[in-house]
C-alpha positions in Angstrom: 12.8 -44.0 24.7 12.3 -46.8 27.5 12.9 -46.3 31.1 13.5 -49.2 33.3 13.2 -48.9 36.9 14.1 -51.1 39.9 12.7 -50.4 43.6 15.4 -51.7 46.1 12.8 -52.2 49.1 9.8 -54.3 47.2 12.6 -55.6 44.7 9.9 -54.8 41.7 11.1 -53.7 38.3 9.2 -51.0 36.2 9.2 -50.1 32.6 7.8 -47.0 31.1 7.9 -45.9 27.4 8.4 -42.0 26.7 8.0 -40.4 23.1 11.0 -38.0 22.4 10.5 -34.9 20.1 12.3 -36.6 17.2 10.3 -39.7 17.6 7.1 -38.1 17.0 5.1 -39.5 14.5 3.2 -36.9 12.1 0.0 -38.7 10.6 0.5 -39.7 6.9 -2.1 -39.6 4.1 -2.8 -41.9 1.6 -5.2 -42.0 -1.7 -6.8 -44.9 -3.0 -8.6 -44.8 -6.4 -9.2 -45.4 -9.8 -7.3 -43.1 -11.2 -5.2 -45.4 -13.3 -8.2 -47.7 -14.3 -8.5 -49.6 -11.3 -7.8 -49.5 -7.4 -4.4 -50.9 -7.6 -2.6 -48.1 -7.0 -2.0 -46.2 -3.8 -0.8 -42.3 -3.8 1.0 -40.8 -1.0 0.8 -37.0 -0.3 4.0 -35.2 0.2 4.3 -33.0 3.4 5.1 -29.7 3.9 8.0 -28.6 5.6 5.9 -26.7 8.5 3.7 -30.1 8.7 0.2 -28.0 8.7 -0.4 -29.3 5.4 0.7 -32.3 2.3 0.0 -32.0 -1.3 -0.2 -34.7 -4.0 -0.1 -33.7 -7.9 -2.0 -36.0 -10.4 -1.6 -36.0 -13.9 -5.5 -36.9 -15.0 -7.4 -37.1 -18.0 -10.9 -35.6 -18.4 -13.0 -37.9 -17.0 -15.3 -38.9 -13.4 -13.0 -40.6 -10.9 -13.6 -42.1 -7.3 -11.4 -42.4 -4.5 -11.0 -42.9 -0.8 -8.4 -41.6 1.7 -6.4 -43.2 4.3 -5.7 -40.4 7.1 -3.0 -41.0 10.1 -2.1 -44.7 9.3 -5.9 -45.6 9.7 -6.8 -49.4 8.9 -9.5 -48.4 6.8 -10.3 -45.9 4.1 -12.4 -42.9 4.6 -14.8 -41.5 2.4 -17.9 -39.5 2.8 -19.4 -39.1 -0.7 -18.6 -35.8 -1.3 -18.6 -34.7 -4.8 -15.3 -32.5 -6.5 -15.9 -30.0 -9.2 -14.2 -27.2 -10.5 -16.7 -24.7 -9.1 -16.9 -26.8 -5.8 -13.1 -28.3 -5.2 -12.8 -28.2 -1.2 -14.6 -30.7 1.5 -13.7 -31.8 4.7 -13.3 -35.5 4.3 -14.6 -37.6 7.4 -16.2 -41.0 8.1 -19.1 -41.7 5.7 -20.4 -43.9 3.1 -19.8 -43.5 -0.7 -16.6 -42.9 -2.5 -15.2 -39.4 -2.9 -16.0 -38.2 -6.4 -14.0 -35.9 -8.9 -15.2 -34.5 -12.0 -11.8 -33.6 -14.1 -13.3 -31.2 -17.1 -10.0 -31.1 -18.8 -6.8 -33.0 -19.1 -4.1 -32.0 -17.2 -2.3 -31.6 -13.5 -4.7 -31.6 -10.7 -3.2 -30.5 -7.4 -4.6 -32.1 -3.9 -4.0 -30.3 -0.8 -5.1 -31.4 2.8 -5.4 -29.4 5.6 -4.8 -31.4 8.8 -6.2 -29.1 11.4 -9.5 -29.4 9.3 -9.7 -32.4 7.7 -10.0 -30.0 4.3 -9.0 -31.6 1.1 -8.5 -28.9 -1.8 -8.6 -29.8 -5.4 -7.1 -27.1 -7.8 -8.1 -27.5 -11.3 -5.7 -27.0 -14.5 -6.9 -24.2 -16.9 -9.9 -24.8 -18.8 -8.8 -26.2 -22.6 -8.7 -23.1 -25.0 -6.9 -20.9 -22.8 -4.1 -19.5 -25.2 -6.1 -20.2 -28.5 -9.6 -20.7 -30.5 -10.3 -23.7 -31.7 -11.5 -23.8 -35.6 -13.3 -20.5 -36.5 -11.2 -18.5 -34.8 -13.0 -18.0 -31.4 -10.7 -16.5 -28.8 -10.5 -19.3 -25.8 -10.8 -18.5 -22.0 -8.0 -16.9 -20.4 -7.0 -18.8 -17.1 -6.0 -16.7 -13.8 -3.3 -17.1 -11.0 -2.9 -15.9 -7.7 0.2 -15.4 -5.3 -0.3 -15.1 -1.6 1.4 -15.4 1.9 0.5 -19.2 1.5 0.0 -21.3 4.8 -1.2 -24.3 2.8 2.2 -26.0 2.0 2.9 -23.9 -1.3 6.2 -21.8 -0.8 5.1 -18.5 0.3 4.2 -16.0 -2.5 4.7 -18.8 -5.3 2.3 -18.5 -8.2 -0.3 -20.4 -7.9 -3.7 -21.5 -10.8 -7.1 -20.6 -9.9 -10.0 -22.9 -10.4 -12.7 -21.3 -13.2 -16.2 -21.8 -12.0 -19.8 -21.8 -13.7 -20.6 -17.9 -13.2 -17.4 -16.8 -14.9 -15.3 -16.2 -11.4 -12.1 -17.7 -10.2 -11.7 -19.3 -7.4 -8.5 -20.6 -5.0 -9.2 -21.9 -1.8 -6.4 -22.3 1.0 -5.4 -21.2 4.6 -5.5 -17.5 5.0 -1.7 -16.0 5.1 -3.2 -12.6 7.1 -1.9 -10.6 3.8 -3.5 -9.6 0.8 -3.0 -11.1 -2.8 -1.4 -10.5 -6.4 -4.2 -11.6 -9.3 -2.9 -11.5 -12.8 -3.3 -14.0 -16.2 0.3 -14.6 -16.8 1.5 -17.7 -15.4 5.0 -16.0 -14.9 3.0 -13.2 -12.8 4.1 -10.3 -15.2 0.9 -8.6 -15.3 -0.3 -9.3 -11.7 -2.2 -6.7 -9.6 -1.7 -5.8 -6.0 -4.6 -6.6 -4.0 -4.3 -5.3 -0.3 -6.5 -6.6 2.6 -8.4 -3.4 2.7 -9.8 -3.8 -0.8 -10.9 -7.9 -0.4 -14.2 -7.9 0.3 -15.3 -10.3 3.4 -11.8 -10.2 4.6 -12.7 -8.8 7.7 -14.7 -12.1 8.9 -11.2 -13.9 8.4 -8.1 -14.4 10.8 -4.5 -15.6 9.7 -4.7 -19.7 9.5 -8.5 -19.5 8.8 -9.7 -21.9 5.8 -10.6 -19.2 3.3 -11.6 -19.5 -0.7 -11.0 -16.6 -2.5 -12.9 -15.3 -5.6 -11.9 -13.2 -8.7 -14.2 -11.4 -11.1 -12.1 -10.6 -14.3 -15.1 -8.5 -15.6 -15.2 -6.3 -12.7 -11.7 -7.1 -11.3 -13.0 -7.4 -7.9 -11.2 -9.9 -5.5 -13.7 -11.3 -2.4 -14.2 -14.1 -0.4 -16.6 -17.3 -0.7 -20.2 -16.0 0.3 -19.6 -11.8 0.2 -21.9 -10.3 -1.9 -19.6 -7.5 -3.4 -21.3 -3.8 -4.4 -21.5 -2.7 -7.9 -17.9 -1.1 -8.3 -17.4 2.4 -9.2 -15.5 4.3 -11.8 -11.7 3.9 -11.7 -10.1 7.1 -10.5 -6.5 7.3 -11.1 -4.2 8.9 -8.6 -0.6 10.4 -8.2 1.0 8.7 -5.1 4.8 9.6 -4.3 7.3 11.4 -1.6 5.9 14.6 -2.9 2.1 13.6 -1.8 3.1 11.5 1.3 2.4 8.3 -0.7 -1.2 7.3 -0.3 -2.4 10.0 2.6 -2.3 12.9 0.5 -2.6 11.3 -3.1 -3.8 13.9 -6.2 -6.4 12.7 -8.5 -5.9 13.1 -12.2 -8.3 15.4 -13.5 -8.5 15.5 -17.2 -5.7 13.4 -17.4 -3.5 15.8 -15.3 -1.9 16.5 -11.9 0.1 19.6 -11.2 2.5 19.5 -8.4 4.7 22.6 -7.4 7.9 21.1 -6.2 11.5 22.2 -4.8 14.7 21.8 -6.8 16.3 18.8 -5.0 19.6 17.2 -5.1 17.8 13.7 -4.2 15.0 12.4 -7.1 11.9 12.2 -5.6 9.8 9.1 -6.2 6.0 8.1 -7.3 3.4 5.5 -8.4 0.2 5.6 -10.3 -2.9 4.4 -8.1 -6.0 3.2 -9.9 -8.7 2.7 -7.1 -12.5 2.4 -6.9 -14.8 1.3 -3.9 -13.9 -2.4 -4.2 -9.9 -2.3 -5.6 -6.8 -0.8 -5.7 -3.6 -1.0 -8.3 -0.6 0.2 -7.9 1.4 0.8 -11.3 5.4 1.1 -11.4 8.0 1.3 -13.3 11.9 1.0 -12.9 13.7 3.8 -14.0 14.5 7.8 -13.4 12.9 10.2 -15.4 14.6 13.3 -16.3 14.0 16.6 -18.2 15.5 14.7 -21.2 13.6 11.6 -20.8 10.2 11.8 -19.4 7.4 11.1 -22.1 5.3 8.1 -22.5 6.9 5.7 -19.6 4.7 2.7 -19.6 3.8 1.9 -15.7 2.3 -1.6 -15.2 1.0 -3.5 -12.4 3.7 -6.2 -12.4 6.6 -3.4 -11.5 6.7 -3.0 -7.8 9.1 -0.6 -8.2 8.9 3.2 -7.5 9.8 5.5 -10.5 12.4 8.3 -9.9 12.2 11.6 -10.9 14.8 14.4 -11.2 13.8 17.6 -9.8 16.1 20.0 -11.3 14.2 23.0 -10.9 11.9 24.4 -8.7 8.1 24.9 -9.8 5.3 23.2 -11.4 5.7 19.8 -12.7 2.8 18.8 -15.0 2.3 14.8 -14.9 0.0 13.6 -17.7 -1.8 10.2 -17.8 -2.5 8.3 -21.1 -5.0 5.5 -20.5 -5.6 4.7 -24.2 -3.2 1.6 -24.5 -2.4 0.5 -20.8 -0.9 3.3 -18.5 1.5 5.4 -19.3 2.6 8.8 -17.8 4.7 11.6 -19.2 6.1 14.8 -17.1 6.2 18.5 -18.3 8.9 20.4 -16.3 9.3 23.9 -15.4 11.5 26.1 -17.4 14.9 25.7 -15.8 17.3 28.4 -14.8 18.6 29.7 -18.4 15.2 29.1 -19.9 15.9 25.2 -20.6 12.6 23.3 -21.4 12.0 19.6 -20.0 9.4 17.4 -21.7 6.3 19.3 -23.8 8.0 22.5 -22.3 7.2 24.1 -19.2 5.6 27.8 -18.6 6.9 29.0 -15.0 10.2 30.9 -14.9 12.9 30.1 -12.3 14.2 33.5 -10.6 18.3 33.5 -10.3 17.8 34.8 -6.9 17.5 32.6 -4.1 13.9 31.3 -2.8 12.9 30.7 0.7 10.3 28.6 1.8 8.9 27.3 5.2 8.8 23.7 5.9 7.7 22.0 9.2 5.4 19.9 11.2 2.5 22.7 10.0 3.5 21.9 6.7 4.4 18.1 6.6 7.5 19.2 6.0 8.8 19.7 2.3 5.7 17.9 1.3 3.5 21.0 1.5 6.2 23.6 2.2 5.1 27.3 1.7 7.0 30.1 0.0 7.3 33.6 0.7 5.8 36.1 -1.4 7.2 39.7 -1.1 8.8 38.6 2.1 5.9 37.2 4.1 4.2 33.7 4.1 0.7 33.4 6.0 -0.1 30.1 8.1 -3.2 29.2 9.7 -2.3 27.4 12.8 -4.1 25.5 16.1 -3.1 26.2 19.4 0.3 23.5 19.2 4.1 23.9 19.5 5.4 23.7 15.7 8.8 22.5 14.8 10.0 24.4 11.3 13.0 25.8 9.5 13.7 27.9 6.3 14.4 26.4 3.3 16.8 28.3 1.0 16.6 27.4 -2.6 19.6 28.4 -5.3 19.6 26.5 -8.5 20.6 23.1 -8.0 21.1 23.4 -4.2 18.9 23.3 -1.3 20.0 24.9 2.2 18.2 24.4 5.7 18.3 27.0 7.7 17.5 27.3 11.5 17.9 29.5 14.6 21.1 28.8 16.0 20.0 27.9 19.5 17.2 25.9 18.4 14.7 27.9 20.8 11.2 28.3 20.7 9.3 31.3 19.6 7.0 32.9 21.7 4.3 36.0 21.4 6.9 37.7 23.8 9.8 37.2 21.8 9.6 36.6 17.9 11.3 39.3 16.1 14.3 39.3 13.8 15.7 35.8 14.8 18.8 34.9 13.0 18.8 31.7 10.9 21.6 29.9 10.1 22.5 26.3 8.6 22.4 23.4 10.9 21.4 19.5 10.3 19.7 17.3 12.4 15.8 17.1 14.0 17.0 18.5 17.3 17.9 21.6 15.9 14.3 22.9 14.6 13.2 26.0 15.4 9.7 25.7 17.5 7.1 28.1 17.4 4.6 28.5 20.7 1.2 29.3 18.9 -1.0 30.6 21.8 -4.5 31.1 19.9 -5.5 29.8 16.6 -5.1 31.9 13.7 -3.2 33.5 10.8 0.5 33.6 12.0 2.2 36.1 9.6 6.3 35.1 8.9 8.3 37.7 7.8 11.9 37.3 6.2 14.6 39.6 6.3 17.5 39.0 3.7 19.4 42.0 4.2 22.0 40.5 6.2 21.8 36.9 6.3 18.5 35.6 7.2 16.2 36.8 9.9 12.6 35.7 10.9 9.9 37.4 12.6 6.4 36.4 13.4 3.4 38.2 14.0 0.8 36.5 16.1 -2.7 36.8 15.6 -4.2 39.8 17.1 -0.5 41.6 16.7 0.5 44.1 14.5 -1.3 42.7 11.8 -3.6 45.8 10.7 -6.7 46.2 12.0 -8.5 44.5 9.3 -6.7 41.4 10.3 -7.7 41.3 13.8 -9.6 38.0 14.6 -10.5 38.8 18.0 -13.6 40.7 19.1 -12.9 44.5 19.5 -14.2 45.4 23.0 -13.5 48.9 22.8 -13.0 51.2 20.0 -11.7 54.9 20.1 -9.9 54.9 23.0 -8.2 58.5 23.7 -4.9 58.3 25.6 -2.5 60.7 25.3 -3.7 62.2 22.2 -3.6 58.8 20.4 -6.8 56.6 19.0 -6.4 53.2 20.1 -8.2 50.5 19.9 -8.9 47.4 22.5 -8.9 44.0 21.4 -9.3 41.7 24.4 -7.2 42.6 27.2 -4.5 44.1 24.6 -4.4 47.8 23.4 -3.1 48.9 19.9 -2.8 52.3 18.1 -4.1 52.9 14.5 -0.6 51.7 13.2 -1.5 48.1 14.4 1.6 48.4 17.5 0.9 46.9 20.6 1.5 49.5 23.2 -0.2 47.9 26.3 
């Protein structure tokens, strides 16, 4: 935009030019070399939508090439004599002497990516020859590897890009760090890709989003790390069950001898899970799209390419045995508990289901349904710290669950914790509370003779003399013909009832 001004006093005319946003010229990137046998052609890079990078793809035969760069409309070509190869495929291009060289070791598509902020040029090589089949004699060729990332280098975010093979057997990809993990696999369609979260990528802590970075993948150890980082020797892979029944990775359970046994309540809503393999340098999540049931729960194939959680119908309360078979990929089978009426699932369960209702405690002290505790002979004992907890009683009958709470959503205390009536109410604000005033064992007793009533015995209160945790300060105190025991500032009779 041109602005003309006139000063009426001095009769002077002024003229100034201001570049508006839509007139901003972003530097262009040109390449000039002997790619076609001479230096007659000039290739122009295509700018990414975010103007951070630009890219150019050239189909080249195997051979040695030379070229220079024209940056930002400069009159002269820039070259600093750097040499690109499959093992050394990223260089900053600055003013210098000598043509830039490229050693193309196979024929194919070479992708040149320019980063404006750092003048970094990256060349992604095509897969090596023999990647699909071996030559004469039947020798197997080299497998190519591919990577997905939250690209910031001009590629579409999470698009699949070919990695470059290095002389030491690793595969590399240079880019701008997108602040996330990566998917790595050997199929160009991404069908076998494994997820590598940032916490298992060695050396990633040294990078911030937007930094230039080179990822290095070792297919022998399946370790992903950054250039310059020396990964430790990987430990043996351990496989885990992670799902809604384990609070996912927070409390995931390792397979021992190929099995994990989990006690689960019957539920109208299916549970969901995945299989996780992990060691000190890698972590992979295996999923399967579908819902397991009592009739269909054998040899389900789990893969890293399937990011979907597997669902499982819980049609009975009892022990569910998850079995893993690693002889050919990852296969999962589940043995169901015996259902009401004696029906077995999978290979057949052995846990009988009683037709009468079962009762459980579920609350903040059990991570709610994840580790809820069953009443046995009308009692459930929980070891608690000094804290105010929230809980409900879960009644399980057949295929249904009913969650019960105090009708007033009150708070149990040491002085008020007997025969609380529990009724069906929904919502987090209806939870019953328990004020635990000392660390120790809290005994919950359930009475279902007339509705559902809950009583709680606090530590040091009527739990029997052998259960008292507080040091006894006086024994055989005789008062009114009774034998009493003093615990701290409280006095109990020999039956464990508090009298003072």
